[in-house]
Structures are given as structure tokens and as C-alpha cells.
C-alpha positions, 0 to 999 in steps of 0.5 A: 171211767164212765162220764155219767157215773162220774157226774153223779159222784161229782154231784155228791152221790156215793154210788153203792152196789146193791148186790154181792156174791162170791162170783163177783169177788172171785172173778174180780167183778167187784174190783172192776166196778170200783175202778170203772163205775165209781162204785164206792160201797156194797149193800147186801140183804137176805134176798141177795145172799139167797140168790147168790147161794141158789145160783152159784157153784162157787160155794160148793167146796166150802159147804163140803168143808162145813158139812165135814166139820159138823156145822149146822145150818145157822153156823154155815149161814154165818160163816158163808155170809160173813166170809163174803162180806169180809172179802168185799170189805178187803176189796173196798178197803182202799176206798174206805181209807181214801174217804176217811171211812165215809165210803168203802163200806160193806153192809151185812144184815142181822137175821130178818126174823129178829126185826121185832126183837131188840135184845137179840138184834143187838146181840147179833149185830155185835156178833156180826161186827166181830166175826167180819172183823173189818173196820169198814163193815156196816151192820144193817138193822131194820128201822122197825119200832123194836129196831130203834133202841137196837140202833141206839145200843149198837151205835153206843157200842161204837159199831157203824150201822146201816138202818134198813127198811125205812119207808115213812117220814115219822119212821125216819125221824125215829131212826135219826133220833135213835142214831143221835141218842146212840152217839150221845151214849157212845161219847159217854162210853169213851168212843171216838165219834168220828169212827162211827158212821151210819146211813139211813136206807130210805126205800123208794120204788116200793112206795110207788108200787103200793100207792100206784096199786091203790090209785089203779083200784080207784074208779072215780074221783081225783084218784083216777088222775094218771098224773098222780102215779109214779111220783110218790116215791121221789116226793116221799124221799125229797121230804125225807131229805128236808127232814134230814136237813132240819134234824141235823142242825141246831144245838144238840147236833152241833154239840156232837159235831164238835166232838167229831160226830158225822151226820147219818147220810140218807141212802136211797134204796130200792132204786130199781124201777118196777114199772116198765112205763117209767124211766129206768133211771128216775130213782137215781137222777131225780134224787141227786143231792149232795151227801147222799148214797144211792145203792143200785142193782147192777141193771140200774147202774148200767142204765144210769151209765148209759143214759142217766142225765145228772141235772144238778140238785134235784131235791132241795128245789122241789120240797114244795112240789113234793109236799103238794103231791103228797097232799094231792094223794091224801085228797085222792083217798090215799092213807099214807100211814096205812101205806107205810105200815103195809110196806114195813110189814111186807118188807120184813116178811119178804126178807124172812122168806128169803132168809128161810129159803137161803137156809133151806137151800143151804140145809139141803146142800149140807145134807147132800155133802154129808151123804 
């Protein structure tokens, strides 16, 4: 077992793999990563499934079967993606059992086109949960305005949720509120709160990408200071953790905790470094703090295993520094609220494009099989 990844896990960070494909499942690669790299969870998204289907031949036989059965694109997409997630859940089941359901989780996302449709999101979340049929599946719901009540309803039904596409602090507060409201309703509905789990996927690197782009377009004033670049993503996430600690305290939360409720863990997502000038492990090693998840593409996982330096808690001691950095960005003309609005819209759009490409690829494959 890799010493650097073990140190990360020992510091309280759950390592999840931000990738899933049938090839990983059939070759035993996912099981190997659990054994050798401390991987204790898996996240998927429309872009990941699109890449898996476009690049792999391991789906061909199933596509032919679905075509022979007369399945349309929507049915074929549901069957193929849930089959992969179900098998991944089985691979991760020993971790799930050993951690009392905290880890060993596999996430599958509702159709991204439903990001602004509360009712359909709730319906599809329930369908995905039932179709996968494994206790360690987690349903991903976007943290959009329409997603907040969908999170509440889904949690109230006793279904564990991974809230995705969180970029901003106010957005994050609404996500936590949605989760706690859902737990209160779940208790009223007779569900065992200890069986309901949730993570809040707070995106990191894309914040730097957008803010750096705006800083680089600045020709004069404080925005030209190169020291402002490449630090907003980590600062924003640190402030999110501060908000998490404040939110999950006090009488309201303690009443739920007494009934077995579990805190919604922050999950650091989008942790692959986009700028080659930056340390390729920064979104992992600079966000080490207990009771968090870091979901990494394999390239980032390998980088951390090779040269990532775990230096203890890198979040709590830096709250003031993080606030000061965000204030400096505001003084340099960076409109935080606009940045977050752009990132949410772009995040949804990117997943919609990936989903459309997935269905286009699958549709062509079904037609070819029928021919």
C-alpha cells in the first residue's frame, strides 16, 4: 500500500476515484486500486460515461442484446450505466460494510438536462436508486436552485445523495440546509437516519480557471499581481469547510444527531490541476482535513502517490488567510457572485453536452447493431 496515500487516509481524507468504466471492472483494476491505493469510493458523471462508451469495446455485446430487444436510447443508457454502477457497488461492498456505510460508495448522476426540474429530478433519483438496487449507491443531484428541494425530497425518502456542481459559498449553505431539512422529514417518515449518507461535492480547480482568466485579462491595478493567481480554488474550499463546521453544530443539528444522523461530508471535486504551472497535487495536499472526501482522476491519484506531501490539517489554520485572499480578489475587481453563476451554468452545460454525446454514440451503436 502506498505510503503517501496511506498518510492521506490516516489524516481523515477518504480517497475516491473520479472515474468508472467497464474495462476497470472487468480487468479488476478497480479492485486493485482498492487494495493498493486506499481507494474507498467511486464517482461517475455524464462525461465519464461518455468517455467510457466512446473508447471501449466492452459494451458491444450488451449493445447488440439491447438492440435485439428493441431498446431505445434512453432505455439503453439507463441499463448500461446502472449495470456498471451496480457492479462497482459490489466491488466496493466490503469497504461499505467495514466503514458502516461511510465509504464504499458509488455515485451515479441524474440526467443533467433535469438540473432545473425539481420534480423530474426526484423521480429519476428514485428510479436510479431502485434500478441499481445496492445499498451503497449514492444518487448525484446538482446543487442548482431547483436541485435544493429535490435533495430534500430524496433524502426524506431515505435515499443517500451526492450533491454535485457546488461552486459558491451561499450555494453550499443552501445545499446543507436542503440536506438537514431532508433528514428532519426522513425522521418524520420513519426512516433510520443512520442509514442516510450524503456528501457535498465542492468543485475546486474550475474556480481557479475562471478567476485566473479574469485576472489575466486585467491590464492595470491590483489584478495584475501574479500572487493572486492559482489560490482562489483552495481559499474558497477552505471557507466552505469553515461554513460546514459552523452549520453542523448547535441545537438543530444536535437533535438530529441524537437520532443517528450523520454530517454531510464535504467532498473536494474537480481536483485535477488544469494549469501545468501549478503543483499537480495542490487540490489534494492543500485541502487535507479530517472527515472529508477527495475524488480524484487517476492521473491525480498517481501524482499524489508519487510526490504528494501530507502535512497535517491544511484547512482550519488557514481560515483567515482564505478570507483575506478572497477580499484581495474583490479589491482587484473580481465579482465573486458572477464567477459562481458562470461556473454553475457552464457546469450544467458541460454535462448536458457530454450526456447528449453519450446518447448520440449509443444511438449510432444501436442502429449499427440492428443493421
